[in-house]
C-alpha positions as CSV (number, residue, x, y, z in Angstrom):
1,M,-7.8,-19.1,-23.1
2,I,-7.3,-15.5,-21.8
3,E,-7.6,-16.7,-18.2
4,K,-5.0,-19.4,-18.8
5,L,-2.7,-16.8,-20.3
6,K,-3.2,-14.5,-17.3
7,G,-2.5,-17.3,-15.0
8,L,0.8,-18.1,-16.7
9,I,1.8,-14.4,-16.7
10,E,1.0,-14.2,-13.0
11,K,2.9,-17.5,-12.3
12,Y,6.0,-16.4,-14.3
13,Y,5.7,-12.7,-13.8
14,E,9.1,-12.3,-12.2
15,Q,10.9,-14.2,-14.9
16,L,9.0,-12.4,-17.7
17,A,9.7,-9.0,-16.2
18,Y,13.3,-9.8,-15.7
19,L,13.6,-11.0,-19.2
20,F,11.9,-7.8,-20.5
21,F,13.8,-5.3,-18.4
22,G,17.0,-7.3,-18.6
23,G,16.5,-7.2,-22.3
24,L,16.2,-3.4,-22.2
25,A,19.3,-3.2,-20.0
26,T,21.2,-5.4,-22.4
27,L,20.1,-3.4,-25.4
28,L,21.1,-0.2,-23.6
29,N,24.5,-1.8,-22.8
30,I,25.2,-2.9,-26.3
31,V,24.1,0.4,-27.8
32,L,26.2,2.4,-25.4
33,A,29.2,0.0,-26.0
34,L,28.9,0.6,-29.8
35,V,28.5,4.4,-29.4
36,F,31.5,4.5,-27.0
37,R,33.6,2.3,-29.4
38,W,32.6,4.6,-32.3
39,M,33.8,7.5,-30.2
40,G,37.2,5.8,-29.9
41,M,36.9,4.9,-26.2
42,P,39.2,2.0,-25.2
43,T,37.4,-1.3,-24.5
44,T,38.0,-1.3,-20.7
45,W,36.7,2.3,-20.2
46,N,33.9,1.6,-22.6
47,T,32.8,-1.4,-20.6
48,L,33.1,0.4,-17.2
49,L,31.1,3.4,-18.3
50,D,28.3,1.4,-20.1
51,N,28.1,-0.8,-16.9
52,V,27.7,2.2,-14.5
53,I,24.8,3.5,-16.6
54,C,23.2,0.1,-17.0
55,I,23.6,-0.8,-13.3
56,L,21.6,2.2,-12.2
57,F,19.0,1.5,-14.9
58,A,18.8,-2.1,-13.8
59,Y,18.5,-1.3,-10.1
60,C,15.6,0.9,-10.7
61,T,13.7,-1.5,-12.9
62,N,14.6,-4.6,-10.8
63,R,13.5,-2.9,-7.6
64,I,10.3,-1.4,-8.9
65,W,8.9,-3.8,-11.5
66,V,10.8,-7.1,-11.4
67,F,11.2,-8.0,-7.8
68,R,8.7,-5.4,-6.5
69,S,10.8,-4.5,-3.5
70,H,9.1,-2.4,-0.8
71,S,12.1,-2.1,1.5
72,K,12.6,1.3,3.1
73,G,15.2,3.1,5.1
74,M,18.2,1.0,6.1
75,D,16.8,-2.1,4.5
76,A,16.6,-0.2,1.1
77,L,20.1,1.0,1.6
78,R,21.3,-2.5,2.3
79,E,19.5,-3.7,-0.8
80,F,21.1,-1.0,-2.9
81,A,24.6,-1.8,-1.5
82,S,24.0,-5.5,-2.1
83,F,22.9,-4.8,-5.6
84,I,25.9,-2.6,-6.4
85,G,28.2,-5.2,-4.8
86,C,26.9,-8.1,-6.8
87,R,26.9,-6.0,-10.0
88,L,30.5,-5.0,-9.3
89,G,31.3,-8.7,-9.4
90,T,29.7,-9.1,-12.8
91,L,31.3,-5.8,-14.0
92,V,34.7,-7.4,-13.3
93,M,33.6,-10.4,-15.3
94,D,32.3,-8.2,-18.0
95,V,35.5,-6.1,-18.2
96,A,37.7,-9.3,-18.2
97,I,35.6,-11.0,-21.0
98,M,35.7,-7.9,-23.2
99,W,39.4,-7.2,-22.6
100,I,40.4,-10.8,-23.3
101,G,38.0,-11.2,-26.2
102,V,38.5,-7.9,-27.9
103,D,41.8,-6.5,-26.9
104,L,43.8,-9.7,-26.7
105,I,42.2,-12.4,-28.9
106,G,40.5,-10.0,-31.3
107,A,43.5,-7.8,-31.8
108,A,45.8,-10.8,-32.4
109,L,43.6,-13.0,-34.5
110,V,40.7,-11.0,-36.1
111,P,41.5,-9.1,-39.4
112,E,41.1,-5.3,-39.2
113,G,38.0,-5.2,-41.3
114,W,36.2,-7.6,-38.9
115,Q,37.1,-5.9,-35.6
116,G,33.7,-4.2,-35.3
117,A,31.8,-7.4,-35.9
118,W,34.1,-9.3,-33.5
119,F,33.5,-6.6,-30.8
120,L,29.8,-7.1,-31.2
121,A,30.0,-10.9,-31.1
122,V,32.1,-10.8,-28.0
123,K,29.7,-8.3,-26.4
124,L,26.7,-10.5,-27.1
125,V,28.2,-13.6,-25.6
126,D,29.4,-11.5,-22.7
127,Q,26.0,-10.2,-22.0
128,V,24.4,-13.6,-21.9
129,L,26.8,-14.6,-19.2
130,V,26.3,-11.3,-17.3
131,I,22.5,-11.6,-17.5
132,L,22.6,-15.1,-16.1
133,F,24.9,-14.2,-13.1
134,N,22.9,-11.0,-12.4
135,Y,19.6,-12.9,-12.2
136,I,21.1,-15.5,-9.9
137,F,22.6,-12.8,-7.6
138,S,19.4,-10.8,-7.7
139,K,17.2,-13.7,-6.9
140,L,19.3,-15.4,-4.3
141,I,21.1,-12.5,-2.6
142,I,19.6,-9.0,-3.3
143,F,15.8,-9.3,-3.6
144,K,15.2,-12.4,-1.4
145,K,11.5,-13.0,-0.6
146,G,10.6,-12.2,2.9
147,Q,13.3,-9.7,3.6
148,N,11.7,-6.8,1.7
149,S,8.1,-7.0,3.0
Protein backbone atom coordinates (compact mmCIF):
# COMPACT_ATOMS: atom_id res chain seq x y z
CA MET A 1 0.00 0.00 0.00
CA ILE A 2 2.77 2.46 0.97
CA GLU A 3 4.79 1.53 -2.12
CA LYS A 4 1.77 2.10 -4.35
CA LEU A 5 1.20 5.51 -2.74
CA LYS A 6 4.89 6.41 -3.20
CA GLY A 7 4.64 5.37 -6.83
CA LEU A 8 1.60 7.59 -7.38
CA ILE A 9 3.33 10.53 -5.69
CA GLU A 10 6.40 10.05 -7.87
CA LYS A 11 4.28 9.69 -11.00
CA TYR A 12 2.21 12.80 -10.27
CA TYR A 13 4.80 14.78 -8.29
CA GLU A 14 4.77 17.79 -10.59
CA GLN A 15 0.98 18.12 -10.54
CA LEU A 16 0.79 17.58 -6.78
CA ALA A 17 3.59 20.07 -6.11
CA TYR A 18 1.99 22.61 -8.44
CA LEU A 19 -1.34 22.11 -6.71
CA PHE A 20 0.25 22.56 -3.27
CA PHE A 21 2.43 25.58 -4.09
CA GLY A 22 -0.20 27.01 -6.41
CA GLY A 23 -2.65 26.69 -3.52
CA LEU A 24 -0.25 28.59 -1.27
CA ALA A 25 0.23 31.30 -3.90
CA THR A 26 -3.54 31.53 -4.38
CA LEU A 27 -4.12 31.76 -0.64
CA LEU A 28 -1.45 34.46 -0.41
CA ASN A 29 -3.07 36.29 -3.34
CA ILE A 30 -6.54 36.20 -1.75
CA VAL A 31 -5.29 37.23 1.70
CA LEU A 32 -3.29 40.12 0.23
CA ALA A 33 -6.28 41.19 -1.90
CA LEU A 34 -8.54 41.24 1.17
CA VAL A 35 -5.97 43.13 3.24
CA PHE A 36 -5.40 45.67 0.48
CA ARG A 37 -9.18 46.07 0.03
CA TRP A 38 -9.57 46.57 3.79
CA MET A 39 -6.87 49.26 3.54
CA GLY A 40 -9.02 51.02 0.93
CA MET A 41 -6.82 50.31 -2.08
CA PRO A 42 -8.67 50.50 -5.44
CA THR A 43 -9.29 47.13 -7.12
CA THR A 44 -6.83 47.63 -9.98
CA TRP A 45 -3.92 48.69 -7.73
CA ASN A 46 -4.86 45.97 -5.26
CA THR A 47 -4.69 43.33 -8.00
CA LEU A 48 -1.42 44.67 -9.43
CA LEU A 49 0.33 44.71 -6.06
CA ASP A 50 -0.88 41.30 -4.89
CA ASN A 51 0.21 39.90 -8.26
CA VAL A 52 3.74 41.29 -8.07
CA ILE A 53 4.22 39.69 -4.65
CA CYS A 54 2.66 36.40 -5.71
CA ILE A 55 4.58 36.24 -9.00
CA LEU A 56 7.88 36.39 -7.13
CA PHE A 57 6.68 33.76 -4.64
CA ALA A 58 5.43 31.52 -7.46
CA TYR A 59 8.65 31.81 -9.47
CA CYS A 60 10.75 30.68 -6.52
CA THR A 61 8.49 27.76 -5.61
CA ASN A 62 7.93 26.68 -9.23
CA ARG A 63 11.62 26.81 -10.08
CA ILE A 64 12.82 24.99 -6.97
CA TRP A 65 10.11 22.52 -6.01
CA VAL A 66 7.56 22.12 -8.78
CA PHE A 67 9.53 21.94 -12.03
CA ARG A 68 12.92 21.39 -10.35
CA SER A 69 14.75 23.65 -12.75
CA HIS A 70 18.54 23.54 -12.73
CA SER A 71 19.17 26.17 -15.37
CA LYS A 72 21.99 28.60 -14.69
CA GLY A 73 23.42 31.78 -16.16
CA MET A 74 21.71 33.03 -19.31
CA ASP A 75 19.35 30.03 -19.36
CA ALA A 76 18.13 30.93 -15.86
CA LEU A 77 17.72 34.55 -16.92
CA ARG A 78 15.70 33.49 -19.99
CA GLU A 79 13.60 31.23 -17.77
CA PHE A 80 12.92 34.12 -15.35
CA ALA A 81 12.09 36.51 -18.23
CA SER A 82 9.77 33.90 -19.76
CA PHE A 83 8.09 33.35 -16.40
CA ILE A 84 7.58 37.08 -15.87
CA GLY A 85 6.33 37.53 -19.44
CA CYS A 86 3.75 34.77 -19.11
CA ARG A 87 2.68 35.95 -15.66
CA LEU A 88 2.25 39.47 -17.01
CA GLY A 89 -0.23 37.95 -19.45
CA THR A 90 -2.26 36.40 -16.67
CA LEU A 91 -1.84 39.58 -14.61
CA VAL A 92 -3.62 41.50 -17.38
CA MET A 93 -6.36 38.86 -17.36
CA ASP A 94 -6.54 39.07 -13.54
CA VAL A 95 -6.83 42.87 -13.54
CA ALA A 96 -9.48 42.77 -16.29
CA ILE A 97 -11.60 40.14 -14.50
CA MET A 98 -11.40 41.97 -11.18
CA TRP A 99 -12.11 45.38 -12.73
CA ILE A 100 -15.08 44.11 -14.75
CA GLY A 101 -16.38 41.85 -11.97
CA VAL A 102 -15.93 44.19 -9.00
CA ASP A 103 -15.77 47.75 -10.29
CA LEU A 104 -18.28 47.49 -13.13
CA ILE A 105 -20.71 44.63 -12.49
CA GLY A 106 -20.39 44.59 -8.70
CA ALA A 107 -20.71 48.34 -8.31
CA ALA A 108 -23.77 48.42 -10.58
CA LEU A 109 -25.65 45.32 -9.47
CA VAL A 110 -24.52 44.20 -6.02
CA PRO A 111 -26.05 45.85 -2.92
CA GLU A 112 -23.60 47.77 -0.71
CA GLY A 113 -23.75 45.24 2.14
CA TRP A 114 -22.71 42.42 -0.20
CA GLN A 115 -19.76 44.14 -1.89
CA GLY A 116 -17.15 42.34 0.25
CA ALA A 117 -18.65 38.92 -0.42
CA TRP A 118 -18.94 39.77 -4.12
CA PHE A 119 -15.27 40.85 -4.21
CA LEU A 120 -14.24 37.52 -2.67
CA ALA A 121 -16.44 35.50 -5.05
CA VAL A 122 -15.01 37.28 -8.10
CA LYS A 123 -11.48 36.81 -6.74
CA LEU A 124 -12.04 33.06 -6.26
CA VAL A 125 -13.36 32.54 -9.80
CA ASP A 126 -10.57 34.75 -11.11
CA GLN A 127 -7.92 32.70 -9.33
CA VAL A 128 -9.18 29.40 -10.79
CA LEU A 129 -8.70 30.83 -14.28
CA VAL A 130 -5.32 32.35 -13.42
CA ILE A 131 -4.05 29.05 -11.96
CA LEU A 132 -5.13 27.12 -15.04
CA PHE A 133 -3.44 29.51 -17.48
CA ASN A 134 -0.31 29.79 -15.31
CA TYR A 135 0.11 26.01 -15.22
CA ILE A 136 -0.28 25.74 -18.98
CA PHE A 137 2.27 28.52 -19.55
CA SER A 138 4.69 27.05 -16.99
CA LYS A 139 4.45 23.54 -18.39
CA LEU A 140 4.55 24.37 -22.10
CA ILE A 141 6.69 27.51 -22.27
CA ILE A 142 8.75 28.28 -19.18
CA PHE A 143 9.94 25.04 -17.58
CA LYS A 144 9.98 22.74 -20.62
CA LYS A 145 11.66 19.42 -20.01
CA GLY A 146 15.04 19.12 -21.66
CA GLN A 147 15.84 22.82 -21.81
CA ASN A 148 16.76 23.11 -18.11
CA SER A 149 19.05 20.14 -17.71
